[in-house]
C-alpha positions in Angstrom: 2.0 -14.7 -20.2 0.6 -13.1 -17.1 -2.5 -10.9 -17.4 -2.0 -7.4 -16.2 -4.8 -4.8 -16.1 -4.0 -1.4 -17.7 -3.8 1.3 -15.1 -6.3 3.5 -16.8 -8.9 0.8 -17.7 -12.4 1.2 -16.3 -12.1 -1.8 -14.0 -8.7 -0.8 -12.7 -10.1 2.7 -11.8 -13.1 1.0 -10.2 -10.8 -1.3 -8.2 -9.1 1.8 -6.7 -12.4 3.6 -6.1 -15.0 3.0 -3.4 -16.8 -0.3 -3.8 -20.3 1.2 -4.1 -19.3 3.0 -7.4 -19.1 -0.4 -9.1 -22.3 -1.6 -7.5 -24.1 1.6 -8.6 -22.9 1.1 -12.2 -23.9 -2.5 -12.1 -27.4 -1.7 -10.9 -27.7 1.0 -13.5 -26.7 -1.4 -16.3 -29.1 -4.0 -15.0 -32.1 -1.7 -14.6 -31.6 0.0 -18.0 -31.1 -3.3 -19.9 -34.3 -4.8 -18.1 -36.2 -1.6 -19.0 -35.0 -1.6 -22.7 -35.8 -5.3 -23.2 -39.1 -5.4 -21.2 -37.3 -8.0 -18.9 -37.3 -10.6 -21.7 -33.6 -11.1 -21.5 -33.0 -11.3 -17.7 -30.0 -13.6 -18.0 -28.4 -11.3 -20.5 -29.1 -8.3 -18.3 -27.6 -10.0 -15.3 -24.6 -11.1 -17.3 -23.9 -7.6 -18.5 -23.9 -6.2 -15.0 -22.1 -9.0 -13.3 -18.6 -7.8 -13.9 -19.4 -4.6 -12.1 -20.8 -6.5 -9.1 -17.7 -8.7 -8.9 -15.3 -5.7 -9.1 -17.4 -4.1 -6.4 -17.1 -7.1 -4.2 -13.3 -7.3 -4.8 -12.9 -3.5 -4.0 -15.1 -4.0 -0.8 -13.0 -6.9 0.4 -9.8 -4.9 -0.2 -11.2 -1.8 1.5 -12.3 -3.8 4.5 -8.7 -5.0 4.9 -7.4 -1.5 5.1 -7.6 0.6 8.4 -10.3 3.3 8.6 -9.5 6.9 8.2 -10.1 7.4 11.9 -7.6 4.7 12.8 -5.0 6.1 10.3 -5.3 9.5 12.1 -4.9 7.9 15.5 -1.8 6.0 14.4 -0.3 9.2 12.9 -0.9 11.1 16.1 0.5 8.2 18.2 3.6 7.9 15.9 4.4 11.6 16.1 5.0 11.1 19.8 7.3 8.2 19.3 11.0 8.2 18.6 12.3 6.7 15.3 13.7 3.6 17.0 10.2 2.7 18.4 8.7 3.1 15.0 11.3 0.8 13.5 10.7 -1.8 16.3 6.9 -1.6 15.7 7.2 -2.1 12.0 9.8 -4.9 12.5 7.4 -6.8 14.7 5.3 -7.6 11.7 8.3 -8.9 9.8 9.4 -11.0 12.8 5.9 -12.7 12.9 6.6 -13.6 9.2 9.9 -15.3 10.0 12.3 -12.4 9.5 15.3 -11.7 11.7 16.3 -8.2 12.5 19.5 -6.5 13.4 20.6 -2.9 13.7 22.0 -1.4 10.5 25.6 -0.2 11.0 26.0 2.7 8.9 24.1 5.7 7.5 20.9 5.7 5.5 19.0 2.9 7.3 18.0 1.8 10.8 17.3 -1.9 10.6 18.2 -4.9 8.5 15.3 -7.5 8.0 16.5 -10.9 6.8 14.4 -13.9 5.7 16.3 -16.5 3.7 17.8 -14.7 0.7 15.6 -11.6 1.2 17.3 -8.7 2.8 15.4 -5.5 3.5 16.7 -2.2 4.8 14.3 0.0 6.9 14.8 3.7 7.3 12.7 5.6 9.8 15.1 8.3 10.9 13.3 11.2 9.2 9.7 9.9 9.4 8.5 13.1 11.2 9.9 15.4 8.4 7.1 17.6 6.9 8.5 17.0 3.3 10.5 14.2 1.8 12.8 14.8 -1.1 15.2 12.6 -3.0 18.3 13.0 -0.7 17.2 10.6 2.1 16.1 8.1 -0.5 19.5 8.3 -2.3 21.2 7.6 1.1 19.0 4.5 1.5 19.7 3.3 -2.1 23.5 3.7 -1.4 23.2 1.8 1.9 21.1 -0.9 0.1 23.8 -1.3 -2.5 26.6 -1.6 0.1 24.5 -4.1 2.1 23.4 -6.0 -1.0 19.7 -5.5 0.0 16.9 -6.9 -2.1 14.3 -4.4 -0.8 14.2 -1.0 0.8 11.5 0.5 3.1 11.3 4.2 3.9 8.9 5.5 6.6 7.4 9.0 6.3 4.4 10.8 7.7 4.9 14.0 5.7 4.4 14.9 2.0 6.6 13.1 -0.5 7.6 15.2 -3.5 6.7 14.0 -7.0 10.4 13.6 -7.8 10.9 11.5 -4.7 7.9 9.2 -5.6 9.4 8.7 -9.0 12.8 8.0 -7.6 11.3 5.5 -5.2 9.5 3.7 -8.0 12.6 3.6 -10.1 14.7 2.2 -7.2 12.1 -0.3 -5.8 11.7 1.6 -2.6 8.5 1.0 -0.6 7.3 4.3 0.9 5.6 3.5 4.2 3.1 6.3 4.6 0.2 6.8 7.0 -2.2 4.1 5.7 0.5 1.4 5.4 1.9 2.5 8.8 -1.5 2.0 10.4 -1.8 -1.4 9.0 1.7 -2.3 10.2 0.9 -0.9 13.7 -2.3 -3.0 13.9 -0.4 -6.1 12.7 -2.7 -6.5 9.6 -0.2 -5.6 6.9 1.0 -8.3 4.5 4.8 -8.4 4.4 
């Protein structure tokens, strides 16, 4: 049985937060426990605060792997000046480095097909400049994925995604490539 952390647990929330929150909590626990025990139980004090320092280190490592907010804004501005085909090619370059082969999707709902062994991904970036994304373009992508027997779907958007569209994407295993992920893909640092 695989261990999975509950989304609302303290450590899950701290993993999604800035790393220094965990470090501050760890320091607070350490200092309070040292003060309450007159530093007699140093090992126990350190042990009690250690999980927070570990979570802080993991969060810091993950956050260092992500592009900075400044870089994300630069990529968004750069992407807005590019046509959809260029965006698709830029994203596909990361997949090609990982051994994927690409071809143009013949049909409606997607732009590229990315194939690696038995994996077949469809990439849609036609409407990436749209201010708002609803369910309709995602339904087109899902229909195209069923026809092409795709194992994964990627939808690129720089605009706002409605709550209904986010839910639909989760239900149909669509990866929404938004500004942060797009910046990582542009820089070639994204894991595919």
